[in-house]
N, C-alpha and C positions, 0 to 999 in steps of 0.2 A: 179345510185348509184353504185359505184364501190365496189368490194369486200374488198378492203383495208380500206374503210371508216368505215365499221362496222355498227352495228345498235344501235341507241341511245334509251335508255328507259327514259320516262318521270319520275322525281323523285316522283311525287305525286302518280303515279301508283305503283311504287315500295313501297312506304310507305303504300298504301292501302293493297297491298299483305302482308306486314309484320303485319298489324293490323289484317288482316284475320287469319293469322297463330297464332297471340297471342289470338284471340278469341277461336280458335280450342284448344290451349294449356290450356286455362282457363276452357273450358268444360271438358277436361281430367282431370284437377286438381280437379274439383268438384266431378267427379265420383270416384276419388282416395280418396278423403275425405270421401265419403260415404262408401267405402270399408274399411276405417280405415287404409289405407296405407299412413301414414303421411310422411315417407320419400320420396316417389315417389311424393306426392302432393307438398312437399317443393321444389323439384327439377323442377316440372312443374311451379310453381310460379316464380322460378328464370328464367326460360327459357321464360315465358310470359312477365316478366319485361324486359328482354334483347331484345325481339322482339319489344316491345313498344318503347324502347329507340332507337333501329335501325330504327324503322319507323320514329320517329322524326328526326334523324339525316339525313336519306335519303331525307325526304320531305323538308328539310330546305336548301339543296344545290341548286345551280342555274342550270337550265337546259340549257346547252350550245349546 
C-alpha cells in the first residue's frame, strides 16, 4: 500500500463509533436532567439525534 492511497474505513465501523458516541451523549443528557439543567439536556438530545442520523448515513454508503 502506498502513502498516496490512504487508509479506507469501513462504513459499518464508522456507524458503530457514531452510535457509541450517541449513547455517551444520552447518558450525559440523563445526568443533566437529574441535575435539572434542561437547556444542556436539550442540547445533548439534539447532539445525540445528529449522531444517530450520521451513523445511519455513514452505514448506508457503499464501501469502495
